[in-house]
C-alpha positions in Angstrom: -0.1 0.0 -0.1 2.8 2.5 0.9 4.4 1.7 -2.5 1.0 2.5 -4.3 0.8 5.8 -2.5 4.3 6.6 -3.4 3.5 5.8 -6.9 0.3 7.7 -6.9 2.0 11.0 -5.5 4.8 10.7 -8.3 2.3 10.4 -11.0 0.2 13.3 -9.6 3.2 15.5 -9.2 4.1 14.6 -12.7 0.5 15.6 -13.7 0.9 18.8 -11.9 4.3 19.4 -13.9 2.9 18.8 -17.3 -0.4 20.9 -16.7 1.9 23.8 -15.3 4.4 23.3 -18.1 1.3 23.6 -20.6 0.0 26.6 -19.1 3.6 28.2 -19.3 3.7 27.1 -22.9 0.4 28.5 -23.9 1.4 31.8 -22.0 4.7 32.2 -24.1 3.0 30.9 -27.3 0.0 33.5 -27.0 2.3 36.4 -25.8 5.5 36.0 -27.5 4.9 33.7 -30.4 6.9 30.9 -29.1 6.5 27.3 -30.4 4.6 25.8 -27.7 7.3 23.2 -26.7 9.6 26.0 -26.1 7.3 27.5 -23.5 6.6 24.0 -22.0 10.4 23.8 -21.6 10.5 26.9 -19.7 7.5 25.8 -17.6 9.3 22.5 -16.9 12.6 24.0 -15.9 11.0 26.4 -13.4 9.8 23.4 -11.4 12.0 20.4 -12.1 14.4 18.6 -9.6 17.4 18.7 -10.0 17.3 22.2 -11.6 19.5 20.9 -14.5 18.1 18.3 -16.7 19.3 16.6 -19.8 17.4 16.6 -23.2 16.5 13.0 -22.8 15.1 13.5 -19.1 13.1 16.6 -20.3 11.8 14.8 -23.4 10.7 12.0 -21.3 8.9 14.0 -18.6 7.1 16.3 -21.2 6.1 13.3 -23.3 7.8 14.9 -26.4 10.5 13.8 -28.8 14.2 14.6 -28.1 14.5 16.5 -31.4 11.4 18.8 -30.6 13.1 19.6 -27.1 16.4 20.0 -28.9 14.9 22.7 -31.1 13.2 24.2 -28.2 16.8 24.5 -26.3 18.3 26.1 -29.6 15.8 28.6 -29.7 15.6 29.6 -25.9 19.4 29.7 -25.9 19.4 32.3 -28.4 17.0 34.3 -26.1 19.5 33.7 -23.3 16.4 32.0 -21.4 18.2 28.9 -20.6 21.8 27.8 -20.1 23.6 24.6 -21.4 26.4 23.1 -19.6 28.3 19.8 -19.8 30.0 18.5 -16.9 33.6 17.0 -17.2 33.6 13.4 -18.1 29.9 13.5 -19.5 28.4 13.3 -22.7 25.1 14.8 -22.1 24.3 18.6 -21.9 22.4 19.6 -19.0 20.1 22.5 -19.6 18.9 24.9 -16.7 16.7 28.0 -16.6 18.6 31.4 -16.6 15.7 33.6 -14.9 17.6 36.8 -14.3 19.6 37.1 -17.5 19.6 40.9 -18.4 18.5 40.2 -22.0 15.7 37.9 -21.4 13.8 40.2 -18.9 13.3 43.2 -21.3 15.9 45.2 -19.3 18.6 45.5 -21.9 18.2 49.2 -22.9 20.0 48.7 -26.5 16.9 47.1 -27.6 14.7 50.2 -27.0 17.5 52.5 -28.4 17.5 50.6 -31.6 13.7 51.0 -32.0 14.1 54.7 -31.1 16.8 54.7 -33.9 14.6 53.0 -36.3 11.9 55.5 -35.6 14.1 58.5 -36.2 15.2 56.7 -39.5 11.5 56.6 -40.6 10.9 60.1 -39.3 13.7 61.1 -41.9 11.7 59.7 -44.7 8.6 61.6 -43.6 10.3 65.1 -43.1 7.7 66.8 -45.5 4.8 64.7 -44.4 1.9 65.9 -42.1 2.1 65.8 -38.5 -0.7 63.1 -38.4 1.6 61.1 -40.8 4.4 61.5 -38.5 2.6 60.8 -35.2 2.9 57.1 -35.1 6.9 57.2 -35.4 6.9 60.1 -33.0 5.2 58.0 -30.6 7.6 55.2 -31.2 10.8 57.3 -30.7 9.3 59.1 -27.6 8.4 55.7 -25.9 11.5 53.9 -26.6 14.0 56.6 -25.8 11.9 56.7 -22.4 12.2 53.0 -21.9 16.0 53.1 -22.9 16.5 55.7 -20.1 14.0 54.0 -17.6 14.7 50.3 -17.8 18.3 50.3 -16.4 17.1 52.4 -13.4 14.0 50.1 -13.1 16.3 47.2 -13.2 18.3 48.5 -10.1 15.3 49.3 -8.3 13.9 45.8 -8.8 17.3 44.2 -7.9 17.4 46.3 -4.7 13.8 45.1 -3.9 14.8 41.6 -4.6 18.0 41.7 -2.4 15.8 43.2 0.5 13.2 40.6 0.2 15.9 37.7 0.1 17.5 39.0 3.3 14.1 39.4 5.2 13.1 36.0 3.9 16.5 34.4 5.2 16.3 36.6 8.4 12.8 34.9 9.1 14.2 31.3 8.1 17.0 31.7 10.5 
């Protein structure tokens, strides 16, 4: 009976992990146009134990092919959302989440500066256009200049908040 309870809990936990991974996969697909498997991979990496998993382990747990997981890993690697490592003496890469990478959280101001630059380039084309015609690009430039300026400051504020909450959490735990 104890063995059956243990197996039931394992199945129940796996089911919860699969449901959660599917929810995260749908979010990333709807919000960012990610392939569902890439979003499911992110969801799984949030909750898996241990935090580093092989492609085989991920594929087995998410009930999908190794090639689908490998494609998801490649895509997420380019976004700097995950980290791939290979411990010395092993043949399998280990995949882990990179939840606080500067680039993957929208905190890289160069993205916003580049968009502002593109907006200014477009405005250069519309120098003789009416104010109404220029309005959309002026908004793009203004918003992205604002974000390029504010996002690094916002990141610093968040980091201070996070450090403070971790310190408070650690003090309560001791």
